[in-house]
N, C-alpha and C positions, 0 to 999 in steps of 0.2 A: 515312051510314055508322053513325049513332047507332042507327037501328032494327036495322041488321045486328048491331051490337055487343050490343044487348039480347037479340036472338034467339039469338046465340051463347052469351051467358051463360046463358040458360034450358037450352040444350042441353047445355052443359058443366057446369052446376052453378055456384051462386054462388061457391063457394070458388076456382074457377078464374079468376074475374074480379075478385077482390078488389082489392088494391093493384097487382097486375100485376107484382110483383117477381120472382116465382119461377114456373116451370112445371114440371109432371112430366116425368121424364126417360124415360118409357116410354109408348108408347101405351096400353098396358094400363091405365094410371092414369085414362084419360079414357073417358067414354062414347063409344059409336059414334055418328058423325054421323047425323042423321036423313036420310031419303031425299031432301029437297029440298036441303038444304045439300050434301050429298056430290056432287050432280051439277052444282053451279054451276061455270062456268068460273072457275078460280082467277085468271087474269090480271086480270079485271074488279075483283075484290075487292081484290087487293093493288095494282094500279095506281091505284085511287082514294085509297089511303092517302098523306097529305102528310107525315106525321112517323112517327118511330120509335115502337115500343111502350115503355111505362114498365116495362121489365123488365130483369134483369140481362143483360148481353151473352151470347148463345148461338146457336151455329149449329145448325139442326135440319134434318136430312136431308142430301141430296147437293147437288152443285153444279147439277144439272139437275132436281132434284125435292125442293125444300126451302123453307125460309124462314129469316128472321132475327129473333130477339128482341133488344131493346135495342141496335138499330143506332146507329152514330155517323156523323154527317155530317162529310165532308172538307170544311173551309172553302173557299168559293168561290175565294179567292185567298190564297196564302201567300207567303213570301219566295222560294220557289223552284218554285212551281207555280201553275197555274190549272186550275180545273175547267171543261170545256167543255160546251156544249149544256145550259145550266142548266134550260132549259124542261122537260127530260125528267125532272128531279128524281131522278137516278140517281147522285148523289155521296154515296151511304151505303154503310156497310160494317161489318163487325166491326172493333172497335177495333185489332186486330193488322194488319188490311189498311190502315187509315188510317195507322198508324204506318210500315208498310212503304213506302207511297206517298211519304210525307214524307222518309224516309231515302233512297229512290232518287233523288227529286228534287234532293236535296243533291248526290249522286254526279254526276247529270247535268249540274248547274251548274258542275262542274269541267271539263266538256268544251268545247273551242273552239266558240263560236257558239252555245252553249245556256246560257241563264240558269235552266233547270230543265226542268220537263216540262208538257206540255198533257196533262191527264187525261181520258179519255174515259168510257165508261160503267163504273160499278162495279155497285151494286145499287140497288134501290128501298128506300125508308126501312124496310120490314118484309121486304124480300127477296121471295121467291116469284117466279111466272112474270110475265113483262113483257108489257105490251099489244102492243108490237112488238118485232121484232129477236130478240134472243138467246134460245136454249133454256136456256143455262146461266145465270151471274150470279144465282142465286136464293139463295144462302146467305151472302152477304157476304164471300166469299173470292176473287172474281174481279175483275180490272181491266184495262181496255184503256188502254195508253199510246200516244199518238199518235206516228207516225214523223216528224212535222214538227218541227224544231228549235224549241224555245220560246225565241225571240229577243226577245220582248217580253212582259212580264208585267203590262201595265197595260191589257189588252183589256177593253172595256166588254161588258156583257151582250149588246148587240146584235152586237158583233163576233164573240163567242163562238158566236152562232147562225149567222153568215154564213161565217166562216172555215172552210176545209176542211183536212184533213191532206193529205199527199202520198203518191203510191204509190211504192214502191221497187222494184217488180218489173219485169222485162223477159221477153219470150217467154212470156207466160202463167204467170209465176212460176218458170220454170227458172233465171233468173239475176236478179241485181239490176241496177238501172240507174244512171245517173249520179248520182242523188241519195244513193245509199248512201254512208256515210262511216265512217271508223274509230270516230267517236263513236257511231254506232249499235251497232257491235260491242261497244264497251266498256260501253254502258248496259245492253244485254241481258246481257252477261257479269256485270255488278255484280248485276242482278236474279237471275239463275240461281245466283249464288254466295251469295245470302242462304239461310241454312238453313230459313227459313220457307217457302220457295218449293217447290211440288211440280213444277210443270212450266210451260213457256212455249210458246205457239203462235205460229208465225210461217211465212210462206210458205216452200216448199221451197228456193227460190234463196238466201234468206238463210241458212238453216242450211247449205246447202252452201258458201257463201261464208265463213261463219265457220269452218267445219271447214278450209277451205283456208288461211285466213289466221292461225289460232291456232298460236302457236309455243311457248306455255308449258303450264301445267297445263290439261289437257283435261276434267278431271272434270266441270266446270259444263256442257259440252256435252250431257251426258246428258239434262238437264232441257229442252233446247230441242228441241221437237218439230215437224216439218213438218206443216202443215195447209192446207186450202183457204182461199182469202182471206187474211186476215191480212197484207196488204201496206200497208195505210194505218195500221195500228196492230199492236202485238203485245200479246197476251193473257197475263197473268200469273195463275196459279192457286196459291193458297196451300195448305199443308197444314191439316189439322184443328188448331185450337188445342189445346194440351195440356190434358187433363183434361175436355174436352168430350164426354161420352159419346154425346150426341144427333147428333154430326156423323158423316157418312158419307163416309169418304175413298175416293179413287180408287186403284187398283192403282198401284204405283210403276212408272216407265218401265223398260223392259228393260235389262239390264246393258250396259255399253259406252257409247261416245260418240255412237252413233246416227248416225254419218256415212255408214256404208253405206246405211242406210235412207234418209237424205236423197238420196243419189245415185240410188237406185232411183226415188224420187219424180220427180226430174229427168228421168231417162230416160223414165219413163212419160209426162211431159208432152210431151217432144220426139218420142217415138215411141209414141203411145197404142195399147195393146194392143187387138186386135179385140174387139168386144162378144161377150159369151157369149150364144148364141142360146136357151140353156136357162134363163137367168136369169129369175126370175119378175118381173113388172113392180113397180116400187116402190110401196109402200102409203103413201098420204098419212098424215102424222103427225096424230093428232087433238089437240085442245087439252086440257091437264091440268085436271082438275076437282079440287075440294077432297078428293074421295075419293081421288085419286091421291097426295096429299101425306101426310106425317106427321101424325097426329091432333093433334100439339101446335100445329100451324100455325093451327088454329082459335082457339086460346087467344091466339096472337100477334095475330090480327086483332081479337079482342074486347077486348084490354087497352086500358083507358083511365085 
């Protein structure tokens, strides 16, 4: 990576790779990538980085097309959490995300049978596209929380590689199964009630179950969105941190609690609509290149 950093510095200009503390706020402030760098698959470059950039924390771009300057590592083990799958090196995020995870883990520890949280993928040290898996998780504002109750926080590194989460879905996600508990409801509610949270992705049956069970304030349900998968973990996405102009936000969820939409998902699972004969075949998604990302992401890679 040292050779890459040197070439990036030449492309960007020496000023962009000085002490690495600050980066331009606009792509117009940086020279255009050369033809070689712009076509490189970004996942290989970001996936090779083992540590954060020595820059001020800053989200650059969007959740699925961006990167992270000055990332912070969630400690592997804390009083109410453990980071899982440490070999992936994905327990990095923006400081606000790390603070959120720690706060949510304390709330989870108050639930019966939970000592805290098992934390799945967050972001790579400098964000960006991942070598495997997620299309999002690129900007340091996404985190996966395991559905498995964290009943022991003394797991070894080896155990964290072997242990699996548990699935909470039944009937292909139309309903919850017997492993669902009121604790899951309360932990997701605590996450959605945090003003820093933009939305939470969970399988449709879980959203429908929470809609049926909630008897108090229902405003938090708006942030809980049904989506495919997400039955081994729920995915929390945070808002852009205040004052970070380079962060690209997602549109807010539609008004209302979203329970009718969740029920529609459930009915479509139970009674799938017939395929549209006129629908075009799906187009395979190509890998993101450096040219697809905000220009500032090259400075994040180059900073040493």
